[in-house]
N, C-alpha and C positions, 0 to 999 in steps of 0.2 A: 623256510624263507622268512617267515614273520619274525622268528627269533633273531635271525641275522640282521634284518632291517632294524629291529629294536636295539640290538647291540651297537650297530653303526650309528644309529640315531643318538645313543647315549654318548658315544665318542664325539659325534658332531657337536653336541651340546657343550662338551668340554673344550674342544679346540676352538669353537667360535664363542666361548663364554667370556666372562669378565677378565680372566687372566690374560687371554690372548689379545683382547682389545686393549688392555692396559699396556701389554708388552709392545704392541705396534705403536700406540700413542707415545709410550715412554721412550722407546728408541728414537722415534721421530723428534720428540722434544729434546732429548739429549743431543742429537745431531744438530738440531737448530741452534741450541745454546753454544755448542762447540764451534759451530760455523758463524756465531755471532749474528744470527738472523740473516746471513748473506743471501740465501735463496729468495727471501722476500724483498730485501733491499736492492738486489741486483736483477730483479725481474726484467727491467728494461734492457739490461745487457744481454740477457738470454734471448730476447726477441730480436735484437740486432744480430746476434750470432746465428740465429735461426734463419733470418733473411739472407745472410751472407753464406749460409751453409746449404743453399739450394744446389750448389755444385761444389765438388771438392777442388782444392787447389791442385795445381799440376804436380806439386811436390808431395801430395798426400794421397794421390789416386791408388798407390800400391799399398796403402796402410788400411785397407778395408775394402768392402765390396759395394757399398752404397753411400751416397752423400749423407752428411749429418741430418739434413732435412728429411730425407727418406727414412732414415733410422727412427726419427721421432714419429713419423707418420705410420711406420710399421708397428711401433709400440702402441700408438694411439688406435690403430685399427683393431687391436686386441682389447683395448680398455674402453673405447667408446662403443658401447653395445647395449644390450637389453637393460643393464643396470642403470643407464642414464634415463630410460623411459619407464620401464616397469619397476626397477629397483627403487628409484626415488619415490614413486607413488606408494610402494609398499612401506617405505620408511615413514612417510607422512601418515599413512593409514594406521600403522601400528604404534608409532611413537609421537604422533601429533606434529604440528608445524615446527615445534622446537627441534625436531630431529635435523632440520635443515641447518640450524646454527652449528650443531655438533658435527655435521658433515663438512661445513666450511672449516671448522677448527682442525678436523682430521686432514683436510687438504693442505692447510697452511704448514703444518708440521710434516705432512707427507711430501712436500716439495723438497725438504732437506733429505728425507729418506731416498726419494727417487734420484736426487742429485748424487748422493753418496753411492748408490747402486751403480749408476752409470760410470762414475769416476773409477770405481774398482773394476768394473767390467772391462774398460779399455786398458787400464793399468795392467791387469793380469791375464789378458786374453792370449790365446795361442793361435798358431797357423796349423790347420790340419793337413793331412796328406794330399788333399786336393787343392791346397793353396788358399783355402777360405779362412778368414779370421773368425774364431769361435770364442765365446766367453759367456759370462753369467755367473751366478752364485757358485755353481759346481767348480768353476775354474778359479774364481778368486778365493774359494775355500782351499782348494788343492795347492795353488801357487802362492797364496798369501799367508795361509795358516800352517802349511806343512803337512807331512805325511800322517802325523798322528790325528789330524782332523779329516783325512781323506774320506772316511766313512760318512761324514756329514754331507760332503758333496755328493756322494753316491746316493744317499737318502733323498736329497733334493731332486736329483735327476730321476729317480724312480717315481717319486710323487708327481713330478711335473709331466713325465711321459704318460702316466696313466690318467691323471686328473684332466689332461688336455682333451681326452676323448669325451669327457662329460661336459665340463664347464666351457670348453672352447670349441666343441664340435656338436655333439648330438643335442644338447640342450638348446644350442643356438639354432640348429636346423629345425628343431621341433617348434621353436618360437616363430620362425619364418613361416612354416607350414600352417600353424594355427591362425596366425594373423592374416595370411593370404586367403585361407579358406573362409574365415569369418567375414572378411570384407569384400572378397571378390569371387567367392564360391568356387575356387580352384581346388580340386582334390589334393590331399596331402601327398599322395604318391607322385603326382605330376610335379608339384613344387620340389619334392625330394630329388627327382631325376634331374630337373633343371639345375638345382643348386649343386648337385654332385658333378655335373658336367662343367659348370662354371668354375667351381673350386679346382677341379682337375686341370682345367685349362690354365689357371693361374699357377698352381703348384709345380707344374711340369717345367716351369722356367726358373725354379729355385728362388733364392733370396732377391736376386736382381729383379725378377718379374714381380715378386711380392712387393718389393719396395716401390717399383714403378706404379703398380696398381694402387697401392695404399697412398702414394704421394698424390695421385690424381683424385681418388675417390673419397678419402677421408676429409680433406678440406671442403670438397663440394657438398658432401652430405651434412657436415657439421654446420657450415654456413647456411644451408637451406633450412635446417632445423631451427637454428638460432633466429633467423629472419622470421620464420613462421611463428616462433614463440614471441618475438618482439611485437609482431602484428597483433597477436592475441592480447599481450600485455597493454598495448596501446588502446585496445578496445576496453580493457578492464582498468584503465589508468587510474580511475578514482578509488580503486581498491588496493593499489600497490602499497601506499603508505600504511594503511591498516594491516596489510599482509605482513610487512616487515615488523610492525609493532607486535603482532601476534606471534611471529616466529621468535623474537627476542624474549617476550614474556613467557612463552611456553617452554623455552629452553631451560628456564630456571625455576618455574613454578608448576610445570605440568599443565595439562589442559583437559578439562572434562567437557566434552562437546555434547550437543543435543542430538537426537535422531539415532542413526544406526551406530554411531561411534561410542564405544563404551568408556572412553577416557584414557589418558596416558599419564603416568607418573613421570617425574624428571628422569628417573633411571631408564625408563623405556625410551625417552627421547634420546638420551645419551647412547644407549645400547644400539638402537636401530640406526641412529644417525652415523655413528662411528662404523658399524658393521657394513652398512650400505655404501658409505664413503670409501672404505677399503675395498669392497667388492667392485666398485665402479672404477676407481683409479689404480688399484692394485699396488699402491705404494707399500712396500714392505714384504710383498709376496715373492719378489725376486724374478718375476717374469719379464718385465720390460728391459732390464739390463742385457738380456740375451740378444735383443734386437740392437741395442746401442753398441754392443761389442763389434758389430759388423760395419760400423760407421768408418768412413774414410777420414781419419783424423790422426794426428800425432799427439794431441794433447787431451788427456783424460778430463781435465777440468772444463775445457770448452764444450766437450760433449755432455758433461754433467749439467752445465748451465742450460743447454738445449733440452736435455732430458726432463728437467724439473718443470718445464713448461707443460708437459703432458698432464701432470696432476692439476695444474692451474686451469688449463683449458677444459679438461674433462669434468672436474667437479665445480670449480668456482664459476665457470661460464655455462657449460651445457646442463649440468645437474641443477644449477640455480634457476635457469630458464624453466625447466620442467617443474621444479618445486613452486616457483612463484605463480606459474600458470594454474597449478592445482589449488594453491591456497587462495589466490585472488578470485578464483571462480566460485569458491564457497562449497565445492562439491566434495571436499575431503571428508565431510561428515555424511556422505550419501550411502555409505556401506560398500561402495565399490573399492577395489584394490588393484594393484598391479597395472598392467597396460590398459585395462578397461577403464580405470580411473583417469589416467592421462588422456585417453581418447575422449572420454566424456567431457573433460575440462576444455580440450581444444574444440570439440564439437559445439559446446555451449556458446563459444564466441564466434565460431565459424561453422554454422549449421550446414550439413551436407558436404563439407569439405574437410573439417578438422580431423575427423576420425580416419579419413583416407591418408592425410598427411602423416599422422602418427603411424599408421599401418605400414606405409612405404618406408618411413624413417626407420622403424623397428626392423624391417626386413633387411635394409641395406646395412644398418649397424651390426646386425647379427651376422650377415655374410662376411663383412670385413673382420669380425672377431674370429670367424672360422679360419680365414687365411692367415691372420696374424698369429693365432695360437698354433697353427700347423708348424710354423717355423720354430716356436718354442719347443714343441714336442720333438721335432727332428733333432734339435741341438741336444736335448736331454738324452735321446736314444743313442745319438752319436757318442756322447760322453761315456755311456755305458758299454756299447758294443762296437763302436767304430763306424766309419762312413758306410761300410757295407750294409748296415742295418737301416739306412735312411730310405731307400727305395721301397722295401717291404712295408715300412712304417707309413710311408706316403700313400701306398695303395690301400692299406687298412683305413687310413684317415679319410680318403675319398669315399670308400664304401660306407663308412660310418655316417657320412652326411645323409645318405638316403635312408638308412635304417633309423636314424634319429628323427627324421621327419615323419616317419610312419608308425613308430612304436610308442607305447606308454613309457615314460622315463622317470617315474617317481624314485625308483630304487637307484638308477644311474645317477640322477641328480644328487641324491643323498651321499653316495660314495664319492662322487667327484667333488662335491662341496666340502666334504671332510678332508680329502687329500689336498685340495686347494689351500685349506687353512694350514695343513701340515707342511706345505712348502715354505710357509713363512718362518717356521721354527729354525731350520738351519740357516736361513738367510739373515734373520734378526741376530742370531748369535755371531755370525760372521761380520755383520755391520758393526756391532758393538766392539768386537775384538780388533777389527781393522780400522776403526774410527781415527786413531792417530795418523794413519797413512793418508786418509781423506783430508784431515785438518792440515797436515804438513804440505800436501800437494796444493791445497787451496791457498795457503799463505804464500807459497813460492810463486804461484801463478799471478796473484794480484800484486805481489811485490815487483815482479817483472813488468807488469802493466804500468805501474807507477814509477818505474825506474829506480826502485830502492832495492837494497839488499834484503833478501828474505831473512826473517828472524830465525835464529838457530834454536833447535830443541836443546834443553838443558838436561 
């Protein structure tokens, strides 16, 4: 077993190493330039479409299962998770405050990646034998790149179906159990049972139930966490300016701190900032477009404009709140890491309350990640074996919630984290090869909006 763990650990170091991070940033940068920075420049347009997408138009209700707004919330339910609390703290601990700068940069180019993923997901989606709209990397690889690339779509579906049990299920339920036991003294098996029942109650209703729950729960939990963070930052107001200065300085010079922190080179800031940014918002991994493919819309570009908001809200807003709270508190040099560091930073400003706010937020974030990733896993397994495989997969998923809460998951985490990175490989190849389709659809859409004829490809 130790030999297997060592072997997988070696693979993990490769797939999450410099080449992968460069590939994710590189594809995002390439798409940003090809789109002429449109995702950043049209951010306001995205929010307008999101507000209007709370309900599908009467002529679009048959073109998907859930309104565009719920599609985004389903995607965000899977991305807004432990990475926003524990992941950001780990990045600051290992890479210094400068990691936040590189996390922001990853998000800005990641918006173009997420936009492109959703455009392709809607463009190349299919209707399955039960009448549901299905899509994602495996479908835009199959339908966009042709039969010779079909194996790449199959590889993505295999990685996604298996990785989901780790990154999107057992690791999340384990986080819930640990934080609840540490703060409220509730045994892990009790938390596991409750979480299993709640997840089962949601999943039994399929994507419409998931979209409805995500549409209600994700905004509520995100706003509550952001408000709590802003309260802490108002208390630490005199430290916000120095915190920003430290973040920018550390991003380019590295930072050697006193106390328990050993120091971080510029490369460490880049590595951990990019890695945790990608882990948090999942831009490039290919998971979110599976949710956006179910949106009730006729226009791929409109859904893409809504989809890119997920990266902005997840990383630029929620992760930044966490990072600023930690850096402004000065506790990032304390030797604590992960959720414990975030809890300590909140508790320093809000004694007796802050740690409970973080615990509850972490538990809810992790729960929504479980229900969001369940949908991703189901679509992957359906691609491989058809709709008949969904119910057995769903049963296994629900049972895994309990076992994840009660078992040691070091090995499971390692395998899932490795497969999670390997999901990105087929997706990034497809994004690069299908980028002309994204660019063409985008030009045509905005030409229509301005009443001009779309420029023709030469």
